[in-house]
Structure formats: structure tokens, C-alpha cells
N, C-alpha and C positions, 0 to 999 in steps of 0.2 A: 656925754655923760657915761661914766663907768661904775657899775654897781655890782659889787661882790656880795653874793648871799644876802642881798637886802630884803626886807619885807615889802614887797609892792602892794598889798591891800592893807599894810600896817599892822599892828598887834593889838590884840583884844587887851592886853593888860596895860596899854598905854592909849586908850582911846581918844585922849585930847590931843595927841600928836598928828599933824599930818601925814597922810596916807599919800604915797607917790602916785599911784593910780588916779587920784583927785587931781593931780596937777598936770597930768599927760597932755590937755589941751594947750597948756601954756608952754611946753618944752620948745626950745630953740634949737635943739641940736638933736642927733640921732643918739641912741642908748646902746650900749653894751652890757647886757646881763648874764653874769656867770653864777650858776646855782649848783649845788651839790644835789645828786638824784636821791640821795639816803637822809636828806634833811627834812625832818619830819615837821619842821615849822613852815617849810615852803614846798607843798605838794605840787606837781605837774599842774593841777587845775588852776591854781595861782599864778603860775608862769603863763598857761593858757590865756587866762584872763587878763593879764597885764600885756600880753603880746596883743589881743585883739583891741585893746582899748588904745594901743600905740597905731596899729593899724587903722583904725577908725579916725585916729587924730592925724593921720598922716605923718606920723613919726617913724623915721628909720629905726628898728629895733632889732638886733643882733642877739637872741636869747641862746644860750649854750648851757645844757645839762649835764652833768658829768655822771654817769650811773656808778652808783655805789659810794660817792663822795658824800661826806657828811658836811654840816655847816661848818665854817671855818677851815675846810680843806687846804686853803691857799696859805694860812698863816699858822695856827697852831697845830695843824696836821699836815704840814707841806711835806715833811719827809715821808711819812707813810703813804702819801697820795702825790707822789713826786711827778708822776706822769699827767694827771690832771692839772698840776698846778704849773708845770712847763708849758702845756698848751694853753692854758688861761694866760699865762705870761706873754706868749706868742700873740695871742687874740689881741691883748691890752696895747702892746705895741703896735701892731698892725693899725687897730682903730685911732689911735693917738696920731699916727704918721698920715693916714687917711684924713683925719678931721682937724689936723691944725696947718698952719702955715709954715713953711721953713724959715 
């Protein structure tokens, strides 16, 4: 599973929606998580909590936080954050190669 700046603990404005952290024990694959370090909606403590839940459940988790990058750095702000976007894309390609059959 690949997650770009998702909210692993859910959003308070949508309390009825599932929270990814609550499903970690049911994950059947590894997780690549890509976050912007300047995303005010996803603080480092949230990334750490999700990583700890994955570790506890035995789920391989590769979190990457791009310092200074905001939410949507890979799509709406791709030009401005080209270096972070390029690195994220390389990580996605590597993750897909490592986790799919040829």
C-alpha cells in the first residue's frame, strides 16, 4: 500500500470514516508512507504513532517525511517541491518493483 500524505489517525471532521491506524492489524502488505514535514494536519507525532502501530503488528512500514514540504507537495505543489516529488516518485517505483511480481 502506498499512501501520500494520508491521515493515518483519521480526521476529526469525519469521525465516522475509518482510520487507517485501526486497520493495521489486518494489513496484508507493506506500507510506503510519504508525508510533507510542513503539513500541519499530519504532525511528526502522528507519523510516529502510525509507524509504531505498524511495527507492533509486524507490518513493514517505510515512512518518509520531506522537511518543509506541505500537504499535496507531490501533486498541486509538484513544481515548487520538485526535489521532494522526484524522490517520492523514485520511492514509489522501488516499492512497486519490490512488492509486485514481474
